[in-house]
KEMARFI-865884 format. One record per residue (C-alpha): residue in one letter; chain; x negated, z, y negated. Coordinates in steps of 0.02 Angstrom, whole numbers, plus 50000, padded with zeros to 5 digits. Each point is the difference from the previous one (the first is absolute). Layout:
REM residues N
residuo:A&cadena:A&xx:X&zz:Z&yy:Y
...
REM end
This chain:
REM residues 253
residuo:M&cadena:A&xx:52007&zz:54259&yy:50116
residuo:T&cadena:A&xx:49843&zz:50038&yy:49903
residuo:N&cadena:A&xx:49946&zz:49906&yy:49844
residuo:S&cadena:A&xx:49863&zz:49919&yy:50102
residuo:E&cadena:A&xx:50123&zz:49939&yy:50132
residuo:I&cadena:A&xx:50116&zz:49931&yy:49865
residuo:L&cadena:A&xx:49858&zz:49906&yy:49917
residuo:N&cadena:A&xx:49942&zz:49928&yy:50167
residuo:I&cadena:A&xx:50176&zz:49938&yy:50037
residuo:A&cadena:A&xx:50010&zz:49917&yy:49829
residuo:M&cadena:A&xx:49832&zz:49915&yy:50021
residuo:Q&cadena:A&xx:50049&zz:49938&yy:50173
residuo:Q&cadena:A&xx:50158&zz:49925&yy:49924
residuo:S&cadena:A&xx:49900&zz:49918&yy:49861
residuo:A&cadena:A&xx:49884&zz:49931&yy:50133
residuo:Y&cadena:A&xx:50150&zz:49918&yy:50086
residuo:D&cadena:A&xx:50055&zz:49929&yy:49833
residuo:L&cadena:A&xx:49828&zz:49935&yy:49949
residuo:N&cadena:A&xx:49929&zz:49943&yy:50168
residuo:C&cadena:A&xx:49855&zz:50123&yy:49998
residuo:K&cadena:A&xx:49945&zz:50164&yy:50079
residuo:P&cadena:A&xx:50056&zz:50170&yy:49935
residuo:D&cadena:A&xx:49822&zz:50058&yy:49968
residuo:D&cadena:A&xx:49971&zz:49847&yy:49890
residuo:F&cadena:A&xx:50084&zz:50099&yy:49859
residuo:L&cadena:A&xx:49866&zz:50136&yy:50013
residuo:K&cadena:A&xx:49849&zz:49887&yy:49985
residuo:E&cadena:A&xx:49892&zz:49986&yy:49845
residuo:E&cadena:A&xx:49990&zz:49810&yy:50006
residuo:N&cadena:A&xx:50150&zz:49889&yy:49965
residuo:I&cadena:A&xx:50087&zz:49910&yy:50144
residuo:V&cadena:A&xx:50079&zz:49827&yy:49998
residuo:T&cadena:A&xx:50119&zz:49949&yy:50139
residuo:V&cadena:A&xx:50109&zz:49848&yy:50032
residuo:S&cadena:A&xx:50182&zz:50049&yy:49994
residuo:K&cadena:A&xx:50115&zz:49966&yy:50146
residuo:S&cadena:A&xx:50171&zz:50054&yy:50061
residuo:N&cadena:A&xx:50018&zz:50162&yy:50095
residuo:P&cadena:A&xx:50162&zz:50068&yy:50078
residuo:K&cadena:A&xx:49939&zz:50177&yy:49959
residuo:A&cadena:A&xx:49988&zz:49965&yy:49813
residuo:R&cadena:A&xx:50117&zz:50080&yy:49875
residuo:K&cadena:A&xx:50167&zz:49911&yy:50010
residuo:Y&cadena:A&xx:50007&zz:49950&yy:49816
residuo:V&cadena:A&xx:49823&zz:49929&yy:49995
residuo:E&cadena:A&xx:49997&zz:49811&yy:50005
residuo:L&cadena:A&xx:49854&zz:49943&yy:50108
residuo:P&cadena:A&xx:49882&zz:49916&yy:49996
residuo:F&cadena:A&xx:49942&zz:50056&yy:49828
residuo:E&cadena:A&xx:49928&zz:49876&yy:49878
residuo:C&cadena:A&xx:49895&zz:50139&yy:49923
residuo:N&cadena:A&xx:50025&zz:50187&yy:50014
residuo:L&cadena:A&xx:49873&zz:50132&yy:49944
residuo:V&cadena:A&xx:50018&zz:50177&yy:50068
residuo:S&cadena:A&xx:49895&zz:50153&yy:49960
residuo:Y&cadena:A&xx:50010&zz:50177&yy:50066
residuo:G&cadena:A&xx:49870&zz:50049&yy:49870
residuo:N&cadena:A&xx:49838&zz:49953&yy:50087
residuo:N&cadena:A&xx:49994&zz:49810&yy:50003
residuo:I&cadena:A&xx:50116&zz:49851&yy:49999
residuo:V&cadena:A&xx:50070&zz:49914&yy:50153
residuo:A&cadena:A&xx:50057&zz:49825&yy:49952
residuo:S&cadena:A&xx:50120&zz:49908&yy:50115
residuo:I&cadena:A&xx:50002&zz:49818&yy:49948
residuo:Q&cadena:A&xx:50019&zz:49818&yy:50045
residuo:D&cadena:A&xx:49831&zz:49937&yy:50057
residuo:N&cadena:A&xx:49985&zz:49871&yy:49861
residuo:L&cadena:A&xx:49994&zz:50144&yy:49874
residuo:R&cadena:A&xx:49856&zz:50092&yy:50084
residuo:E&cadena:A&xx:49866&zz:49953&yy:49874
residuo:I&cadena:A&xx:50110&zz:50035&yy:49849
residuo:V&cadena:A&xx:50060&zz:50169&yy:50061
residuo:S&cadena:A&xx:49832&zz:50056&yy:50071
residuo:D&cadena:A&xx:49912&zz:49961&yy:49837
residuo:Y&cadena:A&xx:50132&zz:50094&yy:49903
residuo:I&cadena:A&xx:50008&zz:50161&yy:50101
residuo:N&cadena:A&xx:49811&zz:50011&yy:50013
residuo:K&cadena:A&xx:49973&zz:49976&yy:49814
residuo:Y&cadena:A&xx:50080&zz:50164&yy:49942
residuo:P&cadena:A&xx:50024&zz:50178&yy:50064
residuo:S&cadena:A&xx:50156&zz:50000&yy:50109
residuo:Y&cadena:A&xx:50113&zz:50090&yy:49876
residuo:R&cadena:A&xx:49949&zz:49878&yy:49863
residuo:C&cadena:A&xx:50070&zz:49857&yy:50103
residuo:Y&cadena:A&xx:50176&zz:50066&yy:49967
residuo:E&cadena:A&xx:49995&zz:50004&yy:49810
residuo:T&cadena:A&xx:49994&zz:49885&yy:49851
residuo:P&cadena:A&xx:49907&zz:49903&yy:49942
residuo:N&cadena:A&xx:49921&zz:49975&yy:50171
residuo:I&cadena:A&xx:50159&zz:49951&yy:50092
residuo:Q&cadena:A&xx:50022&zz:49860&yy:49875
residuo:I&cadena:A&xx:49841&zz:49923&yy:50068
residuo:L&cadena:A&xx:50072&zz:50003&yy:50176
residuo:D&cadena:A&xx:50165&zz:49932&yy:49937
residuo:D&cadena:A&xx:49911&zz:49853&yy:49919
residuo:K&cadena:A&xx:49906&zz:49962&yy:50160
residuo:L&cadena:A&xx:50160&zz:50003&yy:50103
residuo:R&cadena:A&xx:50100&zz:49887&yy:49885
residuo:P&cadena:A&xx:49929&zz:49834&yy:50066
residuo:H&cadena:A&xx:50064&zz:50056&yy:50171
residuo:N&cadena:A&xx:50178&zz:50019&yy:49931
residuo:L&cadena:A&xx:49984&zz:50189&yy:50007
residuo:K&cadena:A&xx:50015&zz:50140&yy:49873
residuo:L&cadena:A&xx:49986&zz:50188&yy:50012
residuo:C&cadena:A&xx:50174&zz:50069&yy:50026
residuo:F&cadena:A&xx:50016&zz:50177&yy:50069
residuo:M&cadena:A&xx:49901&zz:50154&yy:49949
residuo:A&cadena:A&xx:50048&zz:50166&yy:50078
residuo:E&cadena:A&xx:49938&zz:50172&yy:50043
residuo:F&cadena:A&xx:50053&zz:50082&yy:50163
residuo:Y&cadena:A&xx:50018&zz:50186&yy:50031
residuo:L&cadena:A&xx:49991&zz:50108&yy:50157
residuo:P&cadena:A&xx:50061&zz:50179&yy:50019
residuo:D&cadena:A&xx:49878&zz:50143&yy:49979
residuo:I&cadena:A&xx:50050&zz:50124&yy:50134
residuo:N&cadena:A&xx:49929&zz:50142&yy:49896
residuo:S&cadena:A&xx:50111&zz:49955&yy:49851
residuo:L&cadena:A&xx:50158&zz:49931&yy:50080
residuo:K&cadena:A&xx:50145&zz:50123&yy:50002
residuo:A&cadena:A&xx:50189&zz:49992&yy:49983
residuo:L&cadena:A&xx:50038&zz:50002&yy:49814
residuo:D&cadena:A&xx:50168&zz:50055&yy:49931
residuo:C&cadena:A&xx:50120&zz:49936&yy:49868
residuo:D&cadena:A&xx:50167&zz:50060&yy:49933
residuo:Y&cadena:A&xx:50106&zz:49879&yy:50102
residuo:E&cadena:A&xx:50065&zz:49988&yy:50177
residuo:L&cadena:A&xx:49884&zz:49902&yy:50115
residuo:R&cadena:A&xx:50062&zz:49906&yy:50153
residuo:V&cadena:A&xx:49907&zz:49909&yy:50138
residuo:L&cadena:A&xx:50060&zz:49820&yy:50018
residuo:H&cadena:A&xx:49979&zz:49871&yy:50138
residuo:S&cadena:A&xx:50017&zz:49811&yy:50011
residuo:R&cadena:A&xx:50188&zz:50008&yy:50024
residuo:D&cadena:A&xx:50016&zz:50091&yy:49833
residuo:F&cadena:A&xx:49913&zz:49862&yy:49901
residuo:N&cadena:A&xx:50130&zz:49862&yy:50020
residuo:Y&cadena:A&xx:50073&zz:50017&yy:49825
residuo:L&cadena:A&xx:49838&zz:50050&yy:49913
residuo:Y&cadena:A&xx:49914&zz:49831&yy:49987
residuo:T&cadena:A&xx:50029&zz:49992&yy:49813
residuo:P&cadena:A&xx:49878&zz:49984&yy:49853
residuo:Q&cadena:A&xx:49991&zz:50186&yy:49963
residuo:W&cadena:A&xx:49930&zz:50035&yy:50174
residuo:S&cadena:A&xx:49886&zz:49848&yy:50013
residuo:N&cadena:A&xx:49839&zz:50102&yy:50013
residuo:A&cadena:A&xx:50068&zz:50114&yy:50136
residuo:L&cadena:A&xx:50080&zz:49860&yy:50102
residuo:C&cadena:A&xx:49963&zz:49815&yy:50023
residuo:F&cadena:A&xx:50143&zz:49879&yy:50029
residuo:D&cadena:A&xx:49886&zz:49864&yy:50070
residuo:R&cadena:A&xx:49932&zz:50119&yy:50133
residuo:K&cadena:A&xx:50147&zz:50116&yy:50025
residuo:H&cadena:A&xx:49968&zz:50005&yy:50187
residuo:L&cadena:A&xx:49840&zz:50098&yy:49962
residuo:D&cadena:A&xx:50086&zz:50133&yy:49892
residuo:I&cadena:A&xx:50008&zz:50141&yy:50124
residuo:L&cadena:A&xx:50009&zz:50170&yy:49914
residuo:G&cadena:A&xx:50036&zz:50073&yy:49830
residuo:I&cadena:A&xx:50043&zz:50155&yy:49899
residuo:G&cadena:A&xx:50130&zz:49996&yy:49862
residuo:A&cadena:A&xx:50030&zz:50119&yy:49855
residuo:Y&cadena:A&xx:50183&zz:50029&yy:49958
residuo:E&cadena:A&xx:50100&zz:50075&yy:49859
residuo:N&cadena:A&xx:50181&zz:50029&yy:50051
residuo:D&cadena:A&xx:49986&zz:49868&yy:50137
residuo:R&cadena:A&xx:49926&zz:49872&yy:49879
residuo:L&cadena:A&xx:49832&zz:49929&yy:50053
residuo:I&cadena:A&xx:49879&zz:50026&yy:49856
residuo:G&cadena:A&xx:49832&zz:49977&yy:50086
residuo:L&cadena:A&xx:49939&zz:49918&yy:50159
residuo:A&cadena:A&xx:49837&zz:49991&yy:50095
residuo:G&cadena:A&xx:49996&zz:49878&yy:50144
residuo:C&cadena:A&xx:49868&zz:49944&yy:50123
residuo:S&cadena:A&xx:49974&zz:49836&yy:50089
residuo:A&cadena:A&xx:49920&zz:49987&yy:50171
residuo:D&cadena:A&xx:49869&zz:49876&yy:49941
residuo:C&cadena:A&xx:49894&zz:50014&yy:50157
residuo:D&cadena:A&xx:49989&zz:50102&yy:50160
residuo:T&cadena:A&xx:49906&zz:50146&yy:49924
residuo:M&cadena:A&xx:50036&zz:50001&yy:49813
residuo:W&cadena:A&xx:50162&zz:50010&yy:49900
residuo:Q&cadena:A&xx:50004&zz:49961&yy:49815
residuo:I&cadena:A&xx:50095&zz:50110&yy:49876
residuo:G&cadena:A&xx:50091&zz:49936&yy:49846
residuo:V&cadena:A&xx:50103&zz:50105&yy:49881
residuo:D&cadena:A&xx:50130&zz:49976&yy:49862
residuo:V&cadena:A&xx:50086&zz:50125&yy:49885
residuo:L&cadena:A&xx:50141&zz:49955&yy:49881
residuo:P&cadena:A&xx:49933&zz:49996&yy:49821
residuo:E&cadena:A&xx:50104&zz:50145&yy:49935
residuo:Y&cadena:A&xx:49933&zz:50115&yy:50139
residuo:R&cadena:A&xx:49814&zz:49967&yy:49982
residuo:R&cadena:A&xx:49867&zz:50129&yy:49952
residuo:Q&cadena:A&xx:50088&zz:50134&yy:50103
residuo:G&cadena:A&xx:49887&zz:49998&yy:50153
residuo:I&cadena:A&xx:50121&zz:49899&yy:50104
residuo:A&cadena:A&xx:49879&zz:49860&yy:50046
residuo:S&cadena:A&xx:49865&zz:50118&yy:50060
residuo:A&cadena:A&xx:50125&zz:50105&yy:50099
residuo:L&cadena:A&xx:50064&zz:49844&yy:50088
residuo:T&cadena:A&xx:49827&zz:49924&yy:50027
residuo:S&cadena:A&xx:49918&zz:50158&yy:50067
residuo:R&cadena:A&xx:50142&zz:50041&yy:50119
residuo:L&cadena:A&xx:50011&zz:49823&yy:50067
residuo:A&cadena:A&xx:49812&zz:49999&yy:50028
residuo:L&cadena:A&xx:50015&zz:50158&yy:50104
residuo:K&cadena:A&xx:50143&zz:49924&yy:50101
residuo:I&cadena:A&xx:49893&zz:49847&yy:50035
residuo:L&cadena:A&xx:49854&zz:50107&yy:50057
residuo:D&cadena:A&xx:50117&zz:50098&yy:50113
residuo:L&cadena:A&xx:50037&zz:49833&yy:50086
residuo:N&cadena:A&xx:49812&zz:49975&yy:50027
residuo:K&cadena:A&xx:49991&zz:49858&yy:49873
residuo:V&cadena:A&xx:49890&zz:49989&yy:49845
residuo:P&cadena:A&xx:50093&zz:49990&yy:49834
residuo:F&cadena:A&xx:49921&zz:49894&yy:49864
residuo:Y&cadena:A&xx:50044&zz:49962&yy:49820
residuo:C&cadena:A&xx:49958&zz:49851&yy:49890
residuo:A&cadena:A&xx:49995&zz:49988&yy:49811
residuo:A&cadena:A&xx:49945&zz:49869&yy:49876
residuo:W&cadena:A&xx:49851&zz:50065&yy:49902
residuo:S&cadena:A&xx:50099&zz:49993&yy:49838
residuo:N&cadena:A&xx:50147&zz:50100&yy:50070
residuo:I&cadena:A&xx:49948&zz:50170&yy:49938
residuo:K&cadena:A&xx:50167&zz:50081&yy:50042
residuo:S&cadena:A&xx:49988&zz:49944&yy:50181
residuo:S&cadena:A&xx:49818&zz:50056&yy:50015
residuo:R&cadena:A&xx:50043&zz:50171&yy:49929
residuo:N&cadena:A&xx:50141&zz:50017&yy:50125
residuo:A&cadena:A&xx:49883&zz:49956&yy:50144
residuo:I&cadena:A&xx:49874&zz:50132&yy:49948
residuo:K&cadena:A&xx:50131&zz:50134&yy:49963
residuo:S&cadena:A&xx:50077&zz:49965&yy:50171
residuo:G&cadena:A&xx:49835&zz:50034&yy:50091
residuo:F&cadena:A&xx:49929&zz:49824&yy:50014
residuo:R&cadena:A&xx:49826&zz:49945&yy:49949
residuo:P&cadena:A&xx:49925&zz:49827&yy:49964
residuo:A&cadena:A&xx:49933&zz:49921&yy:50160
residuo:W&cadena:A&xx:49972&zz:49813&yy:49978
residuo:T&cadena:A&xx:50023&zz:49856&yy:49880
residuo:E&cadena:A&xx:50050&zz:49818&yy:50027
residuo:L&cadena:A&xx:49979&zz:49845&yy:49893
residuo:T&cadena:A&xx:50090&zz:49847&yy:50068
residuo:A&cadena:A&xx:50000&zz:49817&yy:49949
residuo:K&cadena:A&xx:50149&zz:49888&yy:50033
residuo:S&cadena:A&xx:50037&zz:49816&yy:49974
residuo:M&cadena:A&xx:50052&zz:49942&yy:49828
residuo:D&cadena:A&xx:50165&zz:49940&yy:50075
residuo:F&cadena:A&xx:50035&zz:50175&yy:50069
residuo:I&cadena:A&xx:49963&zz:50078&yy:49831
residuo:A&cadena:A&xx:50109&zz:49874&yy:49907
residuo:K&cadena:A&xx:50148&zz:50046&yy:50111
residuo:M&cadena:A&xx:49974&zz:50184&yy:49959
REM end
């Protein structure tokens, strides 16, 4: 795949998630759509959204409940798109959503591979390709970024780093939709800063591409270590999401 093909696949997937068209993310003006369920959406996305703002760097596409149209439209058209994702501006949106029993909840940056930068990186440990059948005993806290117990049926492929048959690092991917698989990675604390995470991430990304799927990577904006790993592994920032959830949902978190 080329970088252009990868980006187009990602925007098509976002269009399924947000109930819009792929080229909406390339427009100069902001787009507001009413969220609805879609069987092609990412498996972990709970639809319909109450309020979800997505930007690929040009504009904002907002997928919302229709009763929030005026609030969200006024907000995203008041500031440059990138300013809508930062304080103090997001506090204004948060205040407007509160009477609707909503608060801003998730903020994340998503990464796509740069074909010109992605290559198999090395580390000083044995690397093994793993499959779903190998994950049965790995749904433990130390591997909670690489694997997800609640969606274990989606965990489809991984690469582990071993020292004397002891698993010390793991990158896993979940088949979140038909075309895109998400990578997560964990390394035991005493083995970090040795290039293990980037070796696992880069090699798993290449395996995913070999299967004609697009690997993607998500990091919270404050997770500098994760963002550094994404970039070192050959990924580049592609889109951002800001999602509101009900106050009850947030309280349970």
